[in-house]
Backbone as a printed PyTorch tensor [residue, N CA C, xyz], in Angstrom:
tensor([[[ 41.1130, -32.9110,  -2.3210],
         [ 40.2010, -32.1180,  -3.5450],
         [ 40.5240, -31.0590,  -4.2860]],

        [[ 41.7340, -31.3150,  -5.3380],
         [ 42.2930, -30.4580,  -5.9170],
         [ 41.8990, -28.9860,  -6.4430]],

        [[ 42.5630, -27.8810,  -6.5800],
         [ 42.0270, -26.9910,  -7.3740],
         [ 41.3310, -27.1140,  -8.2700]],

        [[ 42.2710, -28.4240,  -9.2430],
         [ 41.8320, -28.3860, -11.0630],
         [ 40.0390, -28.9520, -10.1490]],

        [[ 38.9970, -29.6150,  -9.1320],
         [ 38.6110, -30.1200,  -9.2010],
         [ 37.5810, -29.2300,  -8.8950]],

        [[ 38.0210, -28.1260,  -8.4470],
         [ 37.1710, -27.6070,  -7.7320],
         [ 35.3270, -26.2310,  -8.8280]],

        [[ 34.8680, -25.9310,  -8.7340],
         [ 33.5160, -25.2780,  -9.6130],
         [ 33.7620, -24.1060,  -9.1360]],

        [[ 34.3860, -23.5630,  -9.6900],
         [ 34.7520, -22.0460,  -9.8660],
         [ 32.9900, -20.9820, -10.1710]],

        [[ 32.5550, -21.9360, -10.9320],
         [ 31.0730, -21.3380, -11.7050],
         [ 30.1410, -20.8730, -10.3340]],

        [[ 30.0150, -21.7930,  -9.0160],
         [ 29.3700, -21.0390,  -8.4890],
         [ 29.1320, -19.9990,  -7.6420]],

        [[ 28.9830, -18.9930,  -8.1280],
         [ 28.7710, -17.4890,  -7.3420],
         [ 27.9840, -17.0700,  -6.4510]],

        [[ 27.8750, -16.4030,  -5.3630],
         [ 26.7940, -16.0870,  -4.5180],
         [ 26.8460, -14.6740,  -4.9450]],

        [[ 25.2440, -14.2000,  -5.1870],
         [ 24.7790, -12.9220,  -5.3700],
         [ 25.5550, -11.5370,  -4.4040]],

        [[ 26.4940, -10.5250,  -5.4120],
         [ 25.9110,  -9.6020,  -3.7560],
         [ 24.8840,  -8.6820,  -3.2310]],

        [[ 23.9080,  -8.5660,  -3.6900],
         [ 22.9510,  -8.1290,  -3.8050],
         [ 22.2790,  -8.6020,  -2.4660]],

        [[ 22.5010, -10.3730,  -3.0750],
         [ 21.8280, -11.0300,  -2.1840],
         [ 22.0710, -10.4600,  -0.6820]],

        [[ 23.2150, -10.4870,  -0.6040],
         [ 24.1520, -10.7150,   0.8610],
         [ 23.6150,  -8.8570,   1.0510]],

        [[ 23.4280,  -8.1360,   0.8460],
         [ 23.5420,  -6.8330,   1.0410],
         [ 22.0210,  -7.2180,   1.3450]],

        [[ 21.7040,  -7.1270,   0.3760],
         [ 20.1900,  -7.3130,   1.0390],
         [ 18.9740,  -7.5490,   2.2070]],

        [[ 19.8950,  -9.4530,   2.6310],
         [ 19.7500, -10.0020,   3.6500],
         [ 20.5070,  -9.3200,   5.1070]],

        [[ 21.2710,  -8.4030,   4.7760],
         [ 22.7620,  -7.5760,   5.9770],
         [ 21.5090,  -6.7110,   6.3660]],

        [[ 21.5690,  -5.9070,   4.8860],
         [ 20.7170,  -4.9270,   5.5430],
         [ 18.9410,  -5.2300,   6.0100]],

        [[ 18.4760,  -5.6430,   5.3090],
         [ 17.4410,  -5.8970,   6.8210],
         [ 17.1410,  -6.3590,   7.5630]],

        [[ 18.3710,  -7.0450,   8.3370],
         [ 18.5750,  -7.5070,   9.0650],
         [ 19.4380,  -6.4330,  10.1750]],

        [[ 19.7490,  -5.7210,  10.1670],
         [ 20.4350,  -3.9530,  10.6880],
         [ 18.9090,  -3.7540,  10.4550]],

        [[ 17.8930,  -2.7170,   9.8030],
         [ 16.9500,  -2.5600,  10.2370],
         [ 16.1820,  -1.4640,   9.2310]],

        [[ 17.8080,  -2.2380,   8.2970],
         [ 17.1670,  -0.7420,   6.7730],
         [ 16.1790,  -1.5490,   6.0330]],

        [[ 14.4550,  -1.1380,   5.8630],
         [ 14.3120,  -1.7340,   4.9410],
         [ 13.8850,  -1.4200,   3.7620]],

        [[ 14.3830,  -0.1080,   3.7280],
         [ 14.2150,   0.3730,   1.8240],
         [ 15.4150,   0.1660,   1.5930]],

        [[ 17.0290,  -0.6840,   2.1150],
         [ 17.5100,  -0.7970,   1.2430],
         [ 17.7080,  -2.5180,   1.0150]],

        [[ 17.3530,  -2.7670,   2.0820],
         [ 17.2290,  -4.4980,   2.0590],
         [ 16.0950,  -4.3190,   1.1510]],

        [[ 14.5740,  -4.4240,   0.5220],
         [ 13.5390,  -4.7570,  -0.4090],
         [ 13.9130,  -4.3470,  -1.9690]],

        [[ 14.8830,  -3.0900,  -1.9940],
         [ 15.4750,  -2.8200,  -3.0030],
         [ 16.0710,  -4.0850,  -3.6440]],

        [[ 17.4730,  -3.8510,  -2.6030],
         [ 19.0130,  -5.0890,  -3.1150],
         [ 17.4780,  -6.2720,  -2.9730]],

        [[ 16.7220,  -6.8210,  -2.4790],
         [ 16.9490,  -8.1550,  -2.1090],
         [ 16.0120,  -8.2500,  -3.8380]],

        [[ 14.9560,  -7.2180,  -4.6410],
         [ 14.2690,  -7.4110,  -6.1030],
         [ 15.4880,  -7.5180,  -6.6670]],

        [[ 16.2180,  -6.2950,  -6.8290],
         [ 17.4990,  -6.5450,  -7.6390],
         [ 17.9970,  -8.2370,  -7.8140]],

        [[ 18.7400,  -8.3560,  -5.8730],
         [ 19.1910, -10.0170,  -6.1120],
         [ 18.4280, -11.2900,  -6.4900]],

        [[ 17.0030, -10.7140,  -6.4310],
         [ 16.2040, -11.8250,  -6.8500],
         [ 16.3890, -12.0320,  -8.8950]],

        [[ 16.4480, -10.8820,  -9.2890],
         [ 16.1330, -10.5550, -10.9880],
         [ 17.7460, -11.1420, -11.0920]],

        [[ 18.7900, -10.6340, -10.7340],
         [ 19.8390, -11.3580, -10.8760],
         [ 20.2600, -12.7410, -11.0480]],

        [[ 19.9720, -12.6570, -10.2910],
         [ 19.9960, -14.1780,  -9.9680],
         [ 18.8680, -15.6270, -11.0490]],

        [[ 17.8420, -15.2290, -11.5320],
         [ 17.5420, -15.2580, -12.4020],
         [ 17.9460, -15.3280, -13.4370]],

        [[ 18.2570, -14.1820, -13.4840],
         [ 19.0770, -14.2140, -15.1150],
         [ 20.7630, -14.5340, -15.2650]],

        [[ 21.4930, -14.7420, -14.3930],
         [ 23.0140, -14.8140, -14.0980],
         [ 23.1980, -16.1650, -13.9360]],

        [[ 22.0280, -17.2440, -12.9370],
         [ 22.2320, -18.3530, -12.6800],
         [ 23.0220, -18.3190, -11.1550]],

        [[ 23.1770, -17.3420, -10.3840],
         [ 24.2310, -17.0090, -10.0610],
         [ 23.0240, -17.7410,  -8.2360]],

        [[ 24.3230, -18.5390,  -7.4420],
         [ 23.0420, -18.3470,  -5.6960],
         [ 22.9050, -17.6810,  -5.1530]],

        [[ 22.1150, -16.9360,  -3.8580],
         [ 21.8040, -16.3310,  -3.4350],
         [ 20.2580, -16.1830,  -3.5190]],

        [[ 19.4130, -16.5080,  -4.2020],
         [ 17.9960, -16.4130,  -5.1130],
         [ 17.6630, -16.0800,  -2.9010]],

        [[ 17.6590, -17.5440,  -2.5400],
         [ 17.1670, -17.6630,  -0.8060],
         [ 17.3730, -16.0240,   0.0030]],

        [[ 18.6110, -15.8070,  -0.5400],
         [ 18.7530, -14.6170,   0.4430],
         [ 17.8690, -13.5970,   0.1590]],

        [[ 18.2280, -12.8480,  -1.2250],
         [ 17.5080, -12.2480,  -1.4220],
         [ 16.0240, -12.2730,  -1.6070]],

        [[ 15.5150, -13.5250,  -0.8050],
         [ 14.1630, -13.6000,  -1.0410],
         [ 13.7700, -13.1870,   0.1700]],

        [[ 14.9730, -13.6660,   0.7060],
         [ 14.3630, -13.5540,   2.3250],
         [ 14.8980, -11.9180,   3.4380]],

        [[ 16.1590, -10.7390,   2.6560],
         [ 15.7650,  -9.8500,   2.1840],
         [ 14.4510,  -9.1840,   2.0820]],

        [[ 14.2290,  -9.4410,   1.2550],
         [ 13.1560,  -8.7410,   0.7560],
         [ 11.6580,  -9.1700,   1.7390]],

        [[ 11.9530, -10.1280,   2.0270],
         [ 10.6670, -10.0220,   2.6070],
         [ 10.4850, -10.0120,   4.3610]],

        [[ 11.9210, -10.0540,   4.5900],
         [ 12.0570,  -9.4670,   5.7600],
         [ 11.6980,  -7.5800,   5.8010]],

        [[ 12.2140,  -6.9300,   4.6940],
         [ 12.0090,  -6.0510,   4.7350],
         [ 10.6370,  -5.3730,   4.6770]],

        [[  9.9580,  -6.1160,   3.6510],
         [  8.6370,  -5.6080,   3.0750],
         [  7.8140,  -6.4540,   4.6820]],

        [[  8.3160,  -6.7110,   5.2190],
         [  7.0810,  -7.1310,   6.7730],
         [  7.3950,  -6.5770,   7.8350]],

        [[  8.6720,  -6.0700,   8.0960],
         [  9.0430,  -4.4390,   8.9860],
         [  8.0510,  -3.2720,   8.4790]],

        [[  8.5290,  -3.2190,   7.1050],
         [  7.6260,  -2.1980,   6.1360],
         [  5.9480,  -1.5730,   6.4720]],

        [[  5.3480,  -3.3880,   6.3010],
         [  4.2630,  -2.8800,   6.6360],
         [  4.2110,  -2.6320,   8.0970]],

        [[  4.7220,  -3.0400,   8.8840],
         [  4.4950,  -3.5420,   9.7890],
         [  4.7570,  -1.6630,  10.6140]],

        [[  5.7370,  -0.9320,  11.1030],
         [  5.6770,   0.2840,  10.6490],
         [  4.6710,   1.1830,  10.2150]],

        [[  4.2170,   0.6230,   8.5070],
         [  3.0270,   1.0340,   8.0930],
         [  1.4370,   1.5450,   8.7560]],

        [[  1.8650,   0.2680,   9.7910],
         [  0.2040,  -0.7660,  10.6440],
         [  0.2440,   1.0410,  12.1660]],

        [[  1.6340,   0.5140,  12.6100],
         [  2.1530,   1.1340,  13.2470],
         [  2.0510,   2.7550,  13.3530]],

        [[  1.8910,   3.3960,  12.3980],
         [  2.1610,   4.8990,  12.1270],
         [  0.8550,   5.3190,  11.7620]],

        [[ -0.4320,   4.5000,  11.2970],
         [ -1.3970,   3.8270,  11.0420],
         [ -2.6670,   4.2250,  12.3580]],

        [[ -1.6930,   3.6340,  13.7100],
         [ -2.5510,   3.2990,  15.0750],
         [ -2.5850,   4.7310,  16.0910]],

        [[ -1.2510,   5.2390,  14.9730],
         [ -0.3940,   6.4370,  16.2740],
         [ -1.3600,   7.6810,  15.7710]],

        [[ -1.9280,   8.0710,  14.3290],
         [ -2.4280,   9.0620,  14.1040],
         [ -3.7220,   8.4910,  14.0430]],

        [[ -4.6720,   7.9260,  13.9890],
         [ -6.0230,   7.4330,  14.1560],
         [ -5.8470,   7.6380,  15.7070]],

        [[ -5.0350,   7.6880,  16.2120],
         [ -5.0210,   8.0070,  17.9360],
         [ -5.0120,   8.7500,  18.4950]],

        [[ -4.7310,   9.9120,  17.6850],
         [ -4.1960,  11.0680,  18.0290],
         [ -5.5060,  12.0120,  17.4560]]])
């Protein structure tokens, strides 16, 4: 495959990558924000990475809900 045959239009959204990385590192708020922004940008710009953005937002939302439930249990038990 020569360089003239390569497709340079397929780009991965940067916000999607950041969303997945921050979610996997445990930073749920930036992961959720970057995930939503990444999904919107992928739809508007036609970039790749919608799945990564969705996964980052989903992981962040699940962690956030677990933390809220844990906090509710801790407060209720005191």
